[in-house]
SETIRO-683262 format. One record per residue (C-alpha): residue number from 1; residue in three letters; chain; x, y, z. Coordinates in Angstrom, 2 decimals, decimal comma, padded with zeros to 5 digits. Layout:
BEGIN
R pos code unit       X       Y       Z
R NUM  Ala    A       X       Y       Z
...
//
This chain:
BEGIN
R pos code unit       X       Y       Z
R   1  Met    A  005,68  135,92  011,00
R   2  Thr    A  005,58  137,09  007,52
R   3  Gln    A  005,64  134,48  004,75
R   4  Asp    A  009,43  135,76  003,33
R   5  Arg    A  010,79  134,66  006,77
R   6  Ile    A  008,85  131,29  006,83
R   7  Asp    A  010,04  130,39  003,38
R   8  Phe    A  013,93  131,55  004,15
R   9  Glu    A  013,65  129,24  007,43
R  10  Lys    A  012,57  126,31  005,29
R  11  Asp    A  014,72  126,45  002,52
R  12  Ile    A  017,69  126,77  005,38
R  13  Leu    A  016,85  123,79  006,98
R  14  Gly    A  016,16  122,07  003,72
R  15  Leu    A  019,95  123,21  002,71
R  16  Ser    A  021,25  122,12  005,83
R  17  Leu    A  019,42  118,40  005,65
R  18  Ala    A  020,23  118,35  001,85
R  19  Leu    A  023,87  118,93  003,09
R  20  Leu    A  024,18  116,40  005,73
R  21  Asp    A  023,04  113,89  003,58
R  22  Lys    A  025,29  114,67  000,73
R  23  Phe    A  028,74  114,29  004,05
R  24  Lys    A  026,24  110,80  005,11
R  25  Asp    A  028,44  108,21  003,99
R  26  Asp    A  032,20  110,53  004,96
R  27  Leu    A  030,42  111,31  008,56
R  28  Ile    A  029,44  107,35  009,09
R  29  Gly    A  032,86  106,53  007,72
R  30  Ser    A  034,43  109,12  010,68
R  31  Gly    A  032,17  107,32  013,31
R  32  Ile    A  029,46  110,17  013,35
R  33  Thr    A  025,59  109,87  012,53
R  34  Arg    A  023,42  113,17  013,11
R  35  Arg    A  020,90  113,01  015,76
R  36  Arg    A  018,64  116,21  015,29
R  37  Thr    A  018,73  118,62  013,19
R  38  Lys    A  016,42  121,47  013,73
R  39  Leu    A  015,28  124,58  013,52
R  40  Lys    A  014,99  126,92  016,85
R  41  Arg    A  012,66  129,94  017,05
R  42  Asn    A  012,60  132,68  019,67
R  43  Gln    A  010,67  136,09  020,16
R  44  Thr    A  011,60  138,01  022,94
R  45  Gly    A  009,20  140,61  022,83
R  46  Thr    A  009,17  142,56  019,15
R  47  Lys    A  012,82  140,89  019,40
R  48  Tyr    A  012,79  137,94  016,69
R  49  Leu    A  015,47  134,97  016,38
R  50  Ser    A  015,48  131,70  015,10
R  51  Glu    A  018,90  129,43  014,45
R  52  Ile    A  019,36  125,67  012,33
R  53  Gln    A  020,89  123,72  015,01
R  54  Ile    A  022,28  120,39  014,25
R  55  Glu    A  023,38  117,58  016,52
R  56  Leu    A  026,36  114,73  015,70
R  57  Trp    A  026,77  112,25  017,61
R  58  Asp    A  029,44  109,19  017,99
R  59  Glu    A  027,51  106,53  019,26
R  60  Tyr    A  026,43  107,38  022,80
R  61  Asp    A  028,80  110,57  022,92
R  62  Leu    A  028,35  114,04  021,43
R  63  Val    A  030,45  115,08  018,82
R  64  Gly    A  029,24  118,74  018,61
R  65  Ile    A  026,17  120,65  018,73
R  66  Glu    A  027,09  123,68  015,48
R  67  Glu    A  024,31  126,56  015,54
R  68  Tyr    A  023,47  129,00  012,31
R  69  Phe    A  021,92  132,04  013,10
R  70  Val    A  018,96  132,34  010,17
R  71  Trp    A  016,52  135,24  010,91
R  72  Glu    A  017,62  138,09  012,99
R  73  Gly    A  014,88  140,81  013,78
R  74  Glu    A  013,19  141,62  010,45
R  75  Lys    A  016,22  140,28  007,92
R  76  Pro    A  018,07  136,81  007,48
R  77  Ser    A  021,18  136,09  009,26
R  78  Ser    A  023,27  136,12  006,35
R  79  Thr    A  022,56  134,26  002,42
R  80  Lys    A  021,70  131,06  001,72
R  81  Glu    A  025,64  131,14 -000,11
R  82  Asp    A  027,18  131,66  003,10
R  83  Leu    A  025,24  129,55  005,09
R  84  Lys    A  025,79  127,14  003,06
R  85  Glu    A  029,44  127,65  002,79
R  86  Trp    A  029,51  127,52  006,93
R  87  Ile    A  027,62  124,25  007,07
R  88  Glu    A  029,89  122,43  004,45
R  89  Glu    A  033,34  123,42  006,41
R  90  Phe    A  032,05  123,23  009,55
R  91  Leu    A  031,45  119,54  008,13
R  92  Arg    A  034,93  119,13  005,94
R  93  Asp    A  036,46  120,26  009,48
R  94  Leu    A  034,85  118,04  011,13
R  95  Ile    A  035,01  114,58  009,28
R  96  Glu    A  039,24  115,75  008,97
R  97  Glu    A  039,68  115,71  012,33
R  98  Arg    A  037,93  112,55  012,80
R  99  Lys    A  040,53  111,06  010,49
R 100  Lys    A  043,37  112,36  012,66
R 101  Ile    A  041,75  110,51  015,92
R 102  Lys    A  041,15  107,63  014,29
//
């Protein structure tokens, strides 16, 4: 595993956790809690893939699992800016949907 890949994955995991923290009050206000955010790695032969998985719950019910590819093969799947935008959009949309339901 290259240091570039390790650093990029670590940065994206940190970014994901920071965004979840940024939206924490709105998520809690919508009845949503984060149970697990993890980096998943998969090596099949020479093919490598990593992704961030975010699990969100409402008490005992799974509200959603969102996954973002981080690294595919020999390069990042996207830029940090794009991943940040996707995660923020997912969280905003989820919060808005929950507000409509409650």
